C-alpha positions in Angstrom: -13.5 -35.7 -40.5 -13.5 -32.2 -38.9 -11.7 -29.5 -40.8 -8.7 -28.0 -39.0 -8.8 -24.2 -38.6 -5.8 -22.2 -39.5 -4.8 -20.0 -36.5 -2.1 -17.9 -38.2 -2.3 -14.3 -36.8 -1.3 -12.9 -40.2 -4.2 -14.5 -42.1 -7.3 -12.4 -42.7 -10.2 -12.9 -40.3 -13.5 -13.5 -42.1 -16.5 -11.8 -40.5 -19.9 -10.7 -41.6 -20.0 -8.0 -38.9 -19.3 -4.4 -39.7 -16.3 -2.8 -37.9 -16.9 -0.4 -35.1 -14.3 1.9 -33.6 -12.0 -0.1 -31.3 -13.1 -3.5 -32.8 -11.3 -5.6 -35.4 -12.4 -4.5 -38.9 -14.0 -7.2 -41.1 -11.6 -9.0 -43.5 -8.4 -7.5 -41.9 -5.7 -9.0 -39.9 -5.0 -8.4 -36.2 -1.8 -6.7 -37.3 -3.8 -4.2 -39.5 -6.0 -3.4 -36.5 -3.0 -2.8 -34.2 -1.6 -0.4 -36.8 -4.9 1.4 -37.5 -5.5 5.0 -36.3 -8.0 4.0 -33.7 -6.2 0.8 -32.7 -3.5 0.0 -30.2 -0.9 2.2 -32.0 -2.9 5.3 -30.9 -3.1 4.0 -27.3 0.6 3.3 -27.2 1.4 6.8 -28.6 -0.9 8.4 -25.9 0.7 6.4 -23.1 4.2 7.4 -24.3 3.2 11.1 -24.5 1.8 11.0 -20.9 5.0 9.2 -19.7 7.2 11.9 -21.3 5.1 14.7 -19.8 5.1 13.0 -16.4 8.9 12.8 -16.5 9.1 16.5 -17.5 6.6 17.4 -14.7 8.7 15.6 -12.1 11.9 17.4 -13.2 10.2 20.8 -13.3 8.1 20.7 -10.1 9.5 20.9 -6.6 9.8 17.5 -5.0 7.0 17.9 -2.5 4.6 19.0 -5.3 5.8 16.4 -7.8 5.0 13.7 -5.4 1.5 15.1 -4.7 0.3 15.4 -8.3 0.6 13.5 -11.6 0.0 14.0 -15.3 -3.2 12.1 -16.0 -3.9 12.8 -19.7 -3.1 14.9 -22.7 -5.8 15.7 -25.3 -6.3 18.4 -27.9 -3.1 20.3 -26.8 -4.2 20.3 -23.1 -2.2 18.6 -20.4 -4.4 17.5 -17.5 -2.7 17.2 -14.1 -4.4 15.7 -11.0 -3.4 17.2 -7.7 -3.9 15.5 -4.3 -5.6 18.6 -2.8 -6.5 22.2 -3.4 -3.2 23.6 -1.8 -1.1 21.5 -4.3 -3.3 22.6 -7.2 -3.0 26.3 -6.1 0.8 26.1 -5.9 1.0 24.3 -9.3 -1.1 27.1 -10.8 1.7 29.5 -9.8 4.2 27.3 -11.5 2.4 26.9 -14.9 5.0 29.0 -16.8 7.8 26.7 -15.6 5.7 23.6 -16.2 4.8 24.8 -19.7 8.5 25.3 -20.6 9.3 21.8 -19.4 6.4 20.3 -21.4 7.5 22.2 -24.5 10.9 20.5 -24.4 9.2 17.1 -24.6 8.0 17.8 -28.2 4.4 17.1 -27.2 1.8 19.7 -28.4 0.8 21.0 -25.0 -0.5 24.5 -25.3 -2.6 24.6 -22.1 -2.4 23.1 -18.6 -5.6 22.1 -16.7 -5.3 21.3 -13.0 -7.9 19.2 -11.2 -8.1 18.1 -7.6 -8.3 14.2 -7.4 -7.1 12.6 -4.1 -5.5 9.2 -4.3 -7.2 7.2 -1.5 -6.2 3.8 -3.0 -2.5 4.6 -2.4 -2.9 5.5 1.2 -2.3 3.1 4.1 -5.1 2.1 6.4 -3.9 4.5 9.1 -3.7 7.4 6.6 -7.2 6.7 5.4 -8.4 6.6 9.0 -6.7 9.9 9.7 -8.3 11.4 6.6 -11.7 10.2 7.7 -11.2 11.7 11.2 -10.1 15.0 9.6 -13.2 15.1 7.3 -15.6 14.2 10.1 -16.4 10.9 8.6 -15.9 8.0 11.1 -15.2 4.4 10.0 -17.4 1.7 11.3 -16.2 -0.6 14.1 -16.5 -4.4 13.9 -19.0 -4.4 16.8 -21.3 -1.9 14.9 -21.0 -4.0 11.7 -22.0 -7.1 13.7 -25.1 -5.3 15.2 -26.1 -4.2 11.7 -25.7 -7.7 10.3 -27.8 -9.1 13.1 -30.6 -6.6 12.4 -30.3 -7.2 8.7 -30.7 -11.0 9.3 -34.1 -10.4 10.9 -35.5 -8.4 8.0 -36.8 -9.6 4.6 -34.0 -9.7 2.1 -36.1 -7.7 -0.4 -36.9 -4.8 2.0 -35.4 -1.4 1.3 -34.1 -1.3 4.9 -32.2 -4.6 4.5 -30.6 -3.3 1.3 -29.6 0.0 2.9 -28.1 -1.9 5.9 -26.1 -4.1 3.5 -24.7 -1.0 1.8 -23.9 0.6 5.2 -22.0 -2.4 6.5 -19.7 -2.7 3.4 -16.1 -3.6 4.2 -14.8 -0.2 3.0 -16.5 1.4 6.0 -14.4 -0.6 8.4 -12.4 1.1 11.2 
């Protein structure tokens, strides 16, 4: 008769593997892993710090700027803020003293502010993306052009470099 395994989460997990950072240590419980310094407790603490800093950022920055930037990370006493564009980053650089005071009130060790330009294309509607492409000189591909490329690609050997390049060119994210 087959032996029934005990699936109690508080029982030690026997393993011959050595533990690596981010993995379950050998002969410990899942609970011990979650409480370990490199486990989920650290991740939760980091997420809470970022949420506190984001709330302080929203309250300290003018509404137009607060909506065009976000706190993305905090590490080694440095708060990293991603701005939608260079103009937003430039204006936020002028407000670093105000932002620093707001961050100090959160109790998070944030001695420095680093601003990076990182546009959020995934949050834009299709018409906003199309407008961005027109402004940047990059034009989306029409359905007719995509069909012509697919027809040409069908007449080529699938292993050819040209067929592979045409497949990349006709990806759906190039759609008008």
